[in-house]
C-alpha positions as CSV (number, residue, x, y, z in Angstrom):
1,M,199.9,25.5,132.4
2,K,203.0,24.0,133.6
3,L,205.0,22.4,130.4
4,F,208.4,22.0,132.1
5,G,210.2,19.1,134.1
6,T,212.8,18.8,135.7
7,S,215.1,18.4,132.0
8,G,212.8,20.6,129.6
9,I,209.2,19.7,128.1
10,R,209.1,15.7,127.8
11,K,205.4,14.0,126.8
12,I,204.2,11.6,124.5
13,A,205.6,12.5,120.6
14,D,201.9,12.5,118.8
15,S,200.6,15.5,116.9
16,S,200.0,17.6,119.8
17,L,203.6,17.8,120.4
18,V,204.0,18.9,117.1
19,E,202.1,22.2,118.1
20,L,203.4,22.3,120.8
21,A,207.0,23.2,119.4
22,L,205.2,25.3,116.7
23,K,204.1,27.8,120.2
24,A,207.6,27.3,122.0
25,G,209.0,28.4,118.5
26,M,206.9,31.7,118.4
27,A,206.9,32.5,121.7
28,A,211.3,31.8,122.0
29,G,211.5,33.5,118.6
30,Q,209.6,36.5,119.8
31,L,212.0,36.4,123.0
32,Y,215.6,35.6,122.1
33,G,215.7,35.8,118.0
34,D,218.7,34.4,116.7
35,M,218.6,30.4,118.1
36,V,220.5,27.6,117.1
37,I,219.0,24.0,117.2
38,A,219.4,20.2,117.1
39,G,217.7,17.2,117.6
40,D,218.6,13.6,118.6
41,T,218.3,10.4,116.9
42,R,214.9,9.8,117.6
43,T,212.0,9.1,114.6
44,S,209.7,12.2,115.6
45,S,212.9,14.4,116.2
46,N,212.2,16.0,112.9
47,A,208.7,16.7,112.7
48,V,208.7,18.4,116.3
49,K,212.4,20.4,114.8
50,Y,210.5,22.1,112.2
51,A,207.7,22.9,113.6
52,F,209.6,24.6,116.5
53,I,211.5,26.2,113.8
54,S,208.5,27.3,111.7
55,G,207.5,29.1,114.5
56,A,210.3,31.2,115.3
57,L,210.7,31.9,111.3
58,I,207.3,33.5,112.3
59,T,207.9,36.1,114.6
60,G,210.9,37.0,112.2
61,A,214.0,35.0,115.0
62,D,216.8,33.4,112.5
63,C,217.5,29.8,113.3
64,T,220.9,28.1,112.6
65,D,219.8,23.9,112.2
66,V,223.4,21.4,113.3
67,G,221.3,18.2,112.6
68,L,221.6,15.4,115.0
69,V,224.2,16.0,117.4
70,P,223.9,15.5,121.2
71,T,223.2,17.8,123.7
72,P,226.4,18.6,125.1
73,T,227.3,19.3,121.1
74,L,224.4,21.7,120.6
75,A,225.1,23.6,124.0
76,I,228.4,24.1,123.0
77,A,227.6,25.7,119.5
78,A,224.9,27.7,121.8
79,E,227.8,30.1,122.6
80,K,227.3,31.5,119.3
81,Y,223.6,32.3,119.9
82,R,221.3,34.1,122.0
83,A,219.8,30.5,123.1
84,G,220.0,26.8,121.8
85,V,217.2,24.4,121.6
86,M,217.5,20.5,121.4
87,I,214.5,18.1,120.2
88,T,215.2,15.4,122.8
89,A,213.5,13.3,125.8
90,S,216.9,12.3,126.7
91,H,216.5,8.8,128.4
92,N,212.7,8.2,127.9
93,P,211.6,5.5,125.9
94,P,211.7,6.5,121.7
95,E,207.6,7.2,121.9
96,Y,208.7,10.0,123.6
97,N,210.4,13.3,122.4
98,G,210.4,16.7,123.7
99,L,212.4,19.9,124.1
100,K,215.5,21.5,126.3
101,L,216.0,25.3,126.0
102,I,219.6,26.0,126.8
103,N,221.5,29.6,127.3
104,P,224.8,30.5,125.4
105,D,226.8,29.6,128.9
106,G,225.1,26.0,128.9
107,S,222.7,26.1,131.1
108,A,219.3,25.2,131.5
109,F,216.5,27.3,131.1
110,N,216.0,28.5,134.9
111,S,212.7,28.6,136.4
112,A,211.8,32.5,135.6
113,Q,212.5,31.8,131.7
114,Q,210.3,28.9,131.9
115,S,207.5,30.5,133.3
116,Q,207.7,33.1,130.9
117,I,207.2,30.6,127.7
118,E,204.8,28.8,129.4
119,E,203.0,32.0,130.1
120,M,203.3,33.1,126.3
121,I,202.0,29.7,125.0
122,S,198.6,29.6,127.5
123,A,198.0,33.6,126.5
124,A,199.1,33.2,122.6
125,S,201.1,36.1,123.1
126,Y,203.3,36.3,120.5
127,A,203.0,37.9,117.1
128,S,203.8,37.1,113.5
129,A,205.9,39.2,111.4
130,K,205.2,40.6,108.4
131,W,205.2,38.0,105.5
132,D,208.6,40.1,104.3
133,A,210.2,40.0,108.0
134,F,210.2,36.4,108.5
135,G,213.8,35.1,109.7
136,N,216.0,32.8,107.5
137,V,216.7,28.8,108.6
138,R,220.6,28.1,107.8
139,T,222.9,24.8,108.0
140,S,225.6,24.2,109.9
141,E,227.9,20.7,110.2
142,D,230.5,22.4,112.5
143,A,229.1,21.7,115.7
144,V,230.3,18.1,116.5
145,I,234.4,19.3,115.0
146,N,233.9,21.9,117.4
147,H,232.7,20.1,120.3
148,I,235.8,17.8,119.9
149,D,237.9,21.0,119.4
150,R,237.0,22.1,122.8
151,I,237.1,19.1,124.5
152,R,240.5,18.4,123.1
153,S,241.7,22.3,124.6
154,N,241.1,21.0,127.8
155,I,242.2,17.1,128.0
156,T,245.4,17.1,125.7
157,G,248.1,14.2,125.2
158,R,247.3,10.2,123.6
159,F,245.8,7.9,126.0
160,N,246.7,3.8,124.7
161,I,244.1,2.0,126.3
162,K,241.4,0.0,125.6
163,V,237.7,1.0,125.8
164,V,234.2,-0.8,125.3
165,L,231.9,2.3,124.1
166,D,227.8,1.8,124.3
167,C,226.2,4.4,122.7
168,G,222.9,2.9,123.0
169,G,221.9,4.0,119.1
170,G,221.9,7.4,120.7
171,A,223.0,10.8,119.2
172,A,226.2,10.0,120.9
173,S,226.8,7.7,117.8
174,V,228.2,10.6,115.9
175,I,231.2,12.0,118.2
176,T,232.2,10.0,121.0
177,P,233.6,6.6,118.8
178,I,235.7,9.7,116.4
179,L,236.5,11.6,119.3
180,L,237.8,8.1,121.8
181,R,240.1,7.6,118.7
182,E,241.4,11.0,118.5
183,M,242.5,10.9,121.9
184,G,244.6,7.3,121.3
185,C,241.9,4.7,122.2
186,E,241.7,1.2,121.0
187,V,237.3,1.6,120.7
188,I,235.6,-1.7,120.7
189,E,231.8,0.2,119.4
190,L,228.3,-1.6,120.9
191,N,225.4,0.2,119.4
192,C,227.1,3.1,118.2
193,V,224.9,3.6,114.9
194,P,222.3,5.9,114.8
195,R,218.9,4.7,115.8
196,G,215.5,6.6,116.0
197,D,213.7,2.9,118.0
198,F,217.2,2.9,120.3
199,I,218.9,-0.4,120.9
200,R,218.7,-1.3,124.3
201,P,216.5,1.1,126.8
202,S,218.0,4.4,126.7
203,E,218.3,5.1,130.6
204,P,222.1,4.4,130.8
205,T,221.3,2.1,134.3
206,E,223.2,-1.1,134.8
207,E,220.3,-3.3,134.4
208,N,220.3,-2.0,131.2
209,L,223.8,-2.3,130.5
210,Q,224.5,-6.2,130.8
211,E,225.9,-6.5,127.3
212,L,228.6,-3.5,127.8
213,I,229.3,-5.3,131.3
214,R,229.7,-8.5,129.8
215,V,232.4,-7.6,127.1
216,T,234.0,-5.1,129.0
217,R,234.7,-7.9,131.2
218,E,235.5,-10.4,127.6
219,V,237.9,-8.2,126.7
220,R,239.5,-7.2,129.8
221,A,239.4,-3.4,128.1
222,D,240.2,-0.4,130.4
223,L,237.0,0.9,130.7
224,G,233.1,0.7,129.3
225,I,231.6,4.0,128.7
226,A,227.9,4.3,128.1
227,H,225.7,7.8,127.2
228,D,222.0,8.1,126.6
229,G,219.7,8.8,124.2
230,D,221.1,12.5,123.6
231,A,224.8,12.1,125.5
232,D,223.9,14.5,128.8
233,R,224.3,11.8,130.5
234,M,227.7,9.1,130.7
235,M,227.9,6.3,133.2
236,A,231.2,3.6,133.1
237,V,232.2,0.0,133.8
238,D,235.7,0.0,135.4
239,D,238.9,-2.8,134.3
240,K,237.4,-5.1,136.5
241,G,233.7,-5.4,134.7
242,R,231.8,-3.9,137.2
243,F,229.1,-1.1,136.9
244,I,230.6,2.2,138.9
245,P,227.7,3.1,140.9
246,G,226.7,7.0,140.1
247,D,227.5,8.2,143.6
248,K,230.6,6.6,143.4
249,L,231.5,8.4,139.9
250,L,230.6,11.6,141.5
251,V,233.3,11.5,144.0
252,L,235.3,9.6,141.8
253,F,235.2,13.4,139.2
254,T,235.1,15.4,142.5
255,R,238.7,14.1,143.4
256,E,239.6,14.3,139.7
257,V,239.3,18.1,139.8
258,G,240.1,18.6,143.2
259,A,236.9,20.5,143.5
260,K,236.4,22.5,147.1
261,K,232.6,23.7,145.9
262,V,230.7,20.6,144.4
263,I,226.9,20.9,143.1
264,T,224.6,18.2,143.6
265,T,221.2,16.8,143.9
266,M,219.2,15.7,147.2
267,D,219.4,12.2,146.5
268,A,222.7,12.3,146.1
269,S,224.8,10.2,148.7
270,M,226.8,11.3,151.8
271,I,229.6,10.5,150.4
272,V,230.4,13.4,148.8
273,E,230.0,15.6,151.9
274,E,233.5,12.8,152.9
275,T,235.8,14.1,150.0
276,G,235.8,17.4,152.2
277,A,234.4,19.7,149.3
278,E,231.7,22.0,150.2
279,V,228.5,20.9,149.1
280,I,225.4,22.0,147.7
281,R,222.5,20.3,147.0
282,T,219.9,21.6,144.8
283,K,216.4,19.7,143.5
284,I,216.3,16.2,141.6
285,G,217.0,17.5,137.9
286,D,220.5,18.7,136.3
287,S,218.7,22.2,134.9
288,F,219.1,22.9,138.8
289,V,222.6,22.1,139.3
290,S,223.6,23.4,136.1
291,V,221.5,26.9,137.4
292,E,223.3,26.6,140.7
293,L,226.5,26.3,139.1
294,K,226.2,29.6,137.8
295,N,227.0,31.2,141.5
296,G,230.3,29.0,141.8
297,G,231.0,26.0,141.6
298,D,234.1,23.7,140.5
299,F,232.2,20.4,139.5
300,G,228.5,19.6,139.7
301,G,226.5,16.5,138.7
302,E,224.0,13.9,139.5
303,P,223.9,9.9,140.7
304,S,222.1,9.2,137.3
305,G,225.1,10.0,135.4
306,S,225.0,14.0,134.4
307,W,228.1,15.9,134.9
308,M,229.0,19.4,134.5
309,F,232.5,20.9,134.2
310,P,232.6,24.6,134.4
311,E,235.8,24.8,132.5
312,N,233.8,23.3,129.8
313,S,230.1,24.1,129.9
314,L,227.4,24.5,132.4
315,C,225.4,21.9,130.6
316,P,225.8,18.4,131.6
317,D,228.2,17.1,128.9
318,G,228.4,13.1,128.9
319,I,231.1,13.6,126.0
320,Y,233.5,15.5,128.5
321,A,232.9,13.1,131.0
322,A,233.7,10.3,128.5
323,A,237.2,11.6,127.6
324,R,237.7,12.9,131.6
325,M,237.7,8.6,132.6
326,V,240.0,8.2,129.6
327,A,242.5,10.4,131.0
328,I,242.1,8.8,134.1
329,A,242.1,5.6,132.8
330,G,244.9,6.5,130.8
331,R,247.3,6.9,134.2
332,T,245.6,4.6,136.8
333,R,243.4,1.7,137.1
334,I,239.8,2.7,137.6
335,S,239.1,-0.1,140.2
336,D,241.4,1.0,142.1
337,L,240.3,4.7,142.1
338,V,236.4,2.9,142.7
339,D,237.4,0.6,145.5
340,D,239.1,3.2,147.3
341,I,235.6,5.1,147.6
342,P,233.6,4.1,150.4
343,E,230.3,2.9,149.5
344,Y,227.1,3.2,152.1
345,P,223.7,1.1,151.3
346,I,220.4,2.7,149.6
347,Q,217.5,1.7,149.1
348,R,214.4,3.0,146.3
349,S,211.2,2.4,146.8
350,S,208.3,3.9,144.9
351,V,204.1,4.3,146.0
352,K,201.6,4.5,143.5
353,V,199.2,7.1,144.2
354,N,196.1,9.0,142.4
355,K,197.4,12.8,143.2
356,L,200.6,13.8,144.2
357,D,200.1,15.6,147.1
358,I,202.1,15.2,150.7
359,T,200.9,18.6,152.0
360,G,200.9,17.4,155.9
361,L,203.3,14.3,155.9
362,E,205.8,16.1,157.3
363,E,204.6,17.2,160.2
364,I,203.7,13.5,161.0
365,L,207.6,12.4,160.2
366,K,208.7,14.3,162.6
367,S,207.7,11.7,164.8
368,L,211.4,9.8,163.8
369,N,212.7,13.0,165.6
370,P,214.8,14.0,162.2
371,V,218.4,15.7,163.3
372,S,216.7,18.3,160.6
373,I,214.3,18.3,157.8
374,D,215.1,19.8,154.3
375,T,212.0,20.5,152.1
376,K,213.8,22.1,149.2
377,D,212.6,19.2,147.1
378,G,210.0,17.0,148.9
379,I,210.5,15.9,152.4
380,K,214.6,14.9,153.5
381,L,215.1,14.1,156.7
382,I,218.6,13.6,158.0
383,F,219.8,11.6,160.6
384,D,223.3,11.4,162.2
385,D,223.9,8.2,160.1
386,S,221.3,8.2,157.5
387,W,219.0,10.2,155.9
388,A,215.7,9.3,153.6
389,L,214.0,11.8,151.0
390,I,210.4,11.5,149.9
391,R,209.4,14.0,147.4
392,P,206.2,13.3,144.3
393,S,207.6,12.1,141.1
394,G,208.7,14.7,138.2
395,T,207.4,12.4,135.2
396,E,204.6,9.4,136.9
397,P,202.2,9.6,139.3
398,K,204.4,8.2,142.2
399,I,205.8,8.9,145.8
400,R,209.3,8.3,145.1
401,L,211.5,7.3,148.5
402,T,215.3,6.7,148.6
403,V,216.6,5.9,151.8
404,E,220.6,5.8,152.5
405,G,222.4,4.1,155.6
406,K,225.5,3.6,157.1
407,N,224.8,0.2,157.5
408,R,222.1,-2.2,156.2
409,E,219.9,-2.5,159.8
410,V,219.9,0.9,160.0
411,L,219.2,1.4,156.0
412,R,216.4,-1.5,156.6
413,N,214.7,0.2,160.0
414,L,214.4,3.8,158.2
415,H,212.9,2.5,155.0
416,D,210.6,0.3,156.4
417,T,209.3,2.8,158.9
418,C,209.1,5.3,156.4
419,L,207.4,3.4,153.9
420,V,205.1,2.8,156.5
421,I,204.1,6.3,157.1
422,I,203.8,6.7,153.7
423,N,201.0,4.1,153.0
424,E,199.0,5.1,156.4
425,F,199.4,8.9,155.2
426,L,197.8,7.9,151.2
427,K,195.0,5.5,152.8
């Protein structure tokens, strides 16, 4: 039974998810005992959270409920427990919900840990404690202030800049406005009231952040910041009111921390290699990046907006990333840094399918004579001046194609050729 995707368990919030949360609570409770749990702003979060807690208590495990907080805030709290559990579907639409299971160091559960939970749920191999040995649930209101204290211990000083902040009605609403004002910022809030249905699409893409882009430009702010539903992501707008692509943020942070070793995903731009850092690429998904960071690395992230700073936590922390952006903007114009980073054209496409199976496609693609092929996550064709990644979606019945080239002609030719081969293969 496969339950975990690239970032935890996610599905439409209904009675089956609540039932699954109960079973997951029993499995995790038996394995890990003392846990800390939180939820984001989704209307279903309490139902799912309390189901998980009930399952854990039945096995004799104890739970501490820290309430409505972002995923990275929960991750900091998890340092004092054997595991952390976040009820969220991250950037998915509000009708979804799910569970993220987190280790005390902030890293996501690895494949072995996930498989163990899945196997226990499938086999119902968990036992109830006797009535007089059920666990206890506690509540704590310290998670937000502890997270702020952690960030301020790493990022000191005050920054007299103007920031437009869009929390999207998500969990960042309870912490990022407070943090930025404590750092000395003038904060103009957009969508910073918690809402279970969100106020804009949760994923912080350029398309979904047009209000932030407009207001940042109109008020002549030094910086615009946006989060997704659980604030494990952070994207930004520069002082010229321009959305900063995730690949450029990846390079900006790599340079900022002086990283000698960077962990990123297969779909990140080749400009990260041009920073001079050693680059280790993982499967797509922040959980794979965080797990790889355990083996060493100065910084990790993926272009979708997940940023991991090991000095803080191995959990992607959009709150910490926002504070880092403020510190950078406090000493130099973000637009100057952005303009100093090269940008190669990238094109993304997808093909709807009935079956996510690309067995045999690699042999056909070899006819394009790539310099090398990486099959860590789908099929990545690497050329001297370009690359193409073909992989089944982890969330939808689609084959996804991502192509980057050093100029538009190279990009267009490789993209169109791959798309033709994929469509022919799927016939």
